[in-house]
C-alpha positions as CSV (number, residue, x, y, z in Angstrom):
1,M,0.0,0.0,0.0
2,D,1.5,3.4,-0.9
3,S,2.0,5.8,1.8
4,A,-0.5,8.4,0.6
5,H,-3.3,5.7,0.7
6,Q,-2.1,4.6,4.2
7,L,-2.4,8.2,5.5
8,I,-5.9,8.8,3.9
9,K,-7.1,5.4,5.3
10,N,-6.2,6.5,8.8
11,L,-7.4,10.1,8.5
12,D,-10.1,9.6,11.1
13,K,-7.3,9.2,13.7
14,L,-6.0,12.7,13.0
15,H,-5.9,14.8,16.2
16,T,-4.0,17.5,18.1
17,T,-3.8,19.2,21.4
18,K,-5.3,22.6,22.3
19,L,-1.8,24.1,22.1
20,G,-1.4,22.4,18.7
21,R,-4.7,23.8,17.5
22,D,-3.7,27.3,18.6
23,R,-0.3,27.0,16.9
24,I,-1.8,25.8,13.6
25,R,-4.5,28.5,13.7
26,H,-1.8,31.2,14.3
27,N,0.6,29.9,11.7
28,L,-2.1,29.7,9.0
29,S,-3.8,33.0,10.1
30,L,-7.1,31.2,10.6
31,I,-9.8,32.8,12.6
32,N,-12.7,30.4,12.8
33,G,-13.4,26.8,12.0
34,D,-12.3,23.3,13.0
35,I,-8.6,23.0,12.5
36,I,-8.7,19.2,12.2
37,D,-11.4,19.5,9.5
38,Y,-9.4,22.1,7.7
39,C,-6.3,19.9,7.7
40,K,-8.3,16.9,6.5
41,K,-9.7,18.8,3.6
42,K,-6.2,19.9,2.6
43,I,-4.9,16.3,2.9
44,L,-7.8,15.0,0.7
45,N,-7.3,17.7,-2.0
46,L,-6.3,16.0,-5.2
47,Q,-3.5,18.4,-5.7
48,A,-1.9,17.6,-2.3
49,I,1.5,16.0,-2.5
50,I,1.9,13.4,0.3
51,K,5.3,12.0,1.3
52,R,6.5,10.1,4.2
53,K,10.0,10.4,5.8
54,G,10.6,8.3,8.9
55,K,7.8,8.8,11.4
56,N,6.5,12.0,9.8
57,W,4.1,12.6,6.9
58,Y,4.4,15.8,4.9
59,V,1.4,17.1,3.0
60,K,2.2,20.0,0.6
61,I,-0.5,21.9,-1.0
62,A,-0.1,25.4,-2.4
63,A,2.1,27.3,0.0
64,I,1.2,25.1,3.0
65,T,3.1,22.1,4.3
66,I,1.3,20.1,7.0
67,T,3.5,17.8,9.1
68,I,1.9,14.8,10.7
69,H,3.7,12.7,13.3
70,D,2.9,9.0,13.1
71,K,3.4,6.9,16.3
């Protein structure tokens, strides 16, 4: 199974802490909305480039790179 498919298959497990939500909101200049939902939509975008290096996933879309730590 390719890594992009593996990430998408487990997207329902995506989560963060309150501090993580605040940091993402600040870094992306977002005011309202669910940060997890925002990230999921970016990950599922057909133009997203998904790569895995070690324990981390990197999702690049437009000028945004989302880093996801995998346990």
